[in-house]
C-alpha positions as protocol buffer text, in pm:
chain_id: "A"
residue {
  index: 1
  type: MET
  ca { x: 879 y: -366 z: -1006 }
}
residue {
  index: 2
  type: ASN
  ca { x: 765 y: -83 z: -747 }
}
residue {
  index: 3
  type: PHE
  ca { x: 648 y: -61 z: -399 }
}
residue {
  index: 4
  type: LEU
  ca { x: 450 y: 247 z: -227 }
}
residue {
  index: 5
  type: ALA
  ca { x: 302 y: 286 z: 95 }
}
residue {
  index: 6
  type: VAL
  ca { x: 80 y: 575 z: 136 }
}
residue {
  index: 7
  type: VAL
  ca { x: -7 y: 682 z: 475 }
}
residue {
  index: 8
  type: ALA
  ca { x: -309 y: 872 z: 538 }
}
residue {
  index: 9
  type: GLY
  ca { x: -207 y: 1256 z: 679 }
}
residue {
  index: 10
  type: ASP
  ca { x: -362 y: 1175 z: 1026 }
}
residue {
  index: 11
  type: GLU
  ca { x: -107 y: 884 z: 1074 }
}
residue {
  index: 12
  type: ALA
  ca { x: 177 y: 1011 z: 910 }
}
residue {
  index: 13
  type: GLU
  ca { x: 328 y: 1018 z: 1250 }
}
residue {
  index: 14
  type: GLY
  ca { x: 550 y: 694 z: 1319 }
}
residue {
  index: 15
  type: SER
  ca { x: 487 y: 617 z: 1000 }
}
residue {
  index: 16
  type: ASP
  ca { x: 845 y: 529 z: 921 }
}
residue {
  index: 17
  type: GLU
  ca { x: 819 y: 292 z: 1251 }
}
residue {
  index: 18
  type: ILE
  ca { x: 561 y: 49 z: 1192 }
}
residue {
  index: 19
  type: LEU
  ca { x: 662 y: 18 z: 808 }
}
residue {
  index: 20
  type: ALA
  ca { x: 1063 y: -63 z: 996 }
}
residue {
  index: 21
  type: GLY
  ca { x: 834 y: -259 z: 1243 }
}
residue {
  index: 22
  type: PHE
  ca { x: 690 y: -513 z: 929 }
}
residue {
  index: 23
  type: GLY
  ca { x: 1030 y: -508 z: 748 }
}
residue {
  index: 24
  type: LEU
  ca { x: 974 y: -247 z: 541 }
}
residue {
  index: 25
  type: ASP
  ca { x: 1172 y: 60 z: 588 }
}
residue {
  index: 26
  type: THR
  ca { x: 1354 y: 46 z: 241 }
}
residue {
  index: 27
  type: VAL
  ca { x: 1003 y: 116 z: 78 }
}
residue {
  index: 28
  type: THR
  ca { x: 941 y: 427 z: -53 }
}
residue {
  index: 29
  type: SER
  ca { x: 649 y: 599 z: 99 }
}
residue {
  index: 30
  type: LEU
  ca { x: 423 y: 896 z: 71 }
}
residue {
  index: 31
  type: VAL
  ca { x: 174 y: 1089 z: 318 }
}
residue {
  index: 32
  type: ASP
  ca { x: -134 y: 1099 z: 174 }
}
residue {
  index: 33
  type: GLN
  ca { x: -224 y: 1442 z: 329 }
}
residue {
  index: 34
  type: ASP
  ca { x: -581 y: 1506 z: 209 }
}
residue {
  index: 35
  type: GLY
  ca { x: -677 y: 1147 z: 122 }
}
residue {
  index: 36
  type: SER
  ca { x: -689 y: 1214 z: -255 }
}
residue {
  index: 37
  type: VAL
  ca { x: -465 y: 867 z: -340 }
}
residue {
  index: 38
  type: TRP
  ca { x: -699 y: 683 z: -97 }
}
residue {
  index: 39
  type: ASP
  ca { x: -948 y: 833 z: -273 }
}
residue {
  index: 40
  type: HIS
  ca { x: -829 y: 771 z: -613 }
}
residue {
  index: 41
  type: PHE
  ca { x: -851 y: 368 z: -561 }
}
residue {
  index: 42
  type: GLY
  ca { x: -1161 y: 335 z: -316 }
}
residue {
  index: 43
  type: VAL
  ca { x: -930 y: 285 z: -24 }
}
residue {
  index: 44
  type: PHE
  ca { x: -1176 y: 440 z: 286 }
}
residue {
  index: 45
  type: SER
  ca { x: -1016 y: 194 z: 560 }
}
residue {
  index: 46
  type: GLN
  ca { x: -690 y: -7 z: 628 }
}
residue {
  index: 47
  type: PRO
  ca { x: -535 y: -253 z: 581 }
}
residue {
  index: 48
  type: ALA
  ca { x: -572 y: -200 z: 171 }
}
residue {
  index: 49
  type: MET
  ca { x: -350 y: -258 z: -95 }
}
residue {
  index: 50
  type: VAL
  ca { x: -364 y: -192 z: -468 }
}
residue {
  index: 51
  type: PHE
  ca { x: -177 y: -317 z: -743 }
}
residue {
  index: 52
  type: VAL
  ca { x: -131 y: -111 z: -1033 }
}
residue {
  index: 53
  type: GLU
  ca { x: -26 y: -243 z: -1366 }
}
residue {
  index: 54
  type: THR
  ca { x: 175 y: -68 z: -1592 }
}
residue {
  index: 55
  type: ASP
  ca { x: -129 y: 47 z: -1800 }
}
residue {
  index: 56
  type: GLY
  ca { x: -337 y: 197 z: -1524 }
}
residue {
  index: 57
  type: THR
  ca { x: -569 y: -60 z: -1428 }
}
residue {
  index: 58
  type: TYR
  ca { x: -569 y: -175 z: -1097 }
}
residue {
  index: 59
  type: GLU
  ca { x: -689 y: -472 z: -781 }
}
residue {
  index: 60
  type: ARG
  ca { x: -807 y: -328 z: -488 }
}
residue {
  index: 61
  type: HIS
  ca { x: -759 y: -539 z: -157 }
}
residue {
  index: 62
  type: THR
  ca { x: -924 y: -430 z: 168 }
}
residue {
  index: 63
  type: GLY
  ca { x: -844 y: -633 z: 447 }
}
residue {
  index: 64
  type: GLN
  ca { x: -505 y: -808 z: 557 }
}
residue {
  index: 65
  type: LEU
  ca { x: -317 y: -1028 z: 313 }
}
residue {
  index: 66
  type: GLY
  ca { x: -101 y: -1289 z: 446 }
}
residue {
  index: 67
  type: PRO
  ca { x: 251 y: -1318 z: 339 }
}
residue {
  index: 68
  type: TRP
  ca { x: 231 y: -1645 z: 114 }
}
residue {
  index: 69
  type: ASP
  ca { x: -141 y: -1458 z: -20 }
}
residue {
  index: 70
  type: LEU
  ca { x: 137 y: -1164 z: -105 }
}
residue {
  index: 71
  type: GLN
  ca { x: 378 y: -1350 z: -269 }
}
residue {
  index: 72
  type: ASP
  ca { x: 156 y: -1499 z: -450 }
}
residue {
  index: 73
  type: ARG
  ca { x: -1 y: -1179 z: -556 }
}
residue {
  index: 74
  type: ILE
  ca { x: 391 y: -1059 z: -668 }
}
residue {
  index: 75
  type: ASP
  ca { x: 444 y: -1367 z: -865 }
}
residue {
  index: 76
  type: GLN
  ca { x: 115 y: -1295 z: -1081 }
}
residue {
  index: 77
  type: LEU
  ca { x: 197 y: -981 z: -1177 }
}
residue {
  index: 78
  type: SER
  ca { x: 572 y: -1043 z: -1294 }
}
């Protein structure tokens, strides 16, 4: 299982520090400069998470997801 943090272009500055603050400093991140990744998955606001299956299907969760809810979702994907 892989995790990727996608940061909006206008929010890229300081994103490494923000990720580190959440203990996510080992997560690979990319800057979505033009918003095309967010658009593809229908993400229009933060916080949001997209869980992508190996077959390309995905589930988008908009809003905050608590640590237990996130762990439950990860367990479902494993």
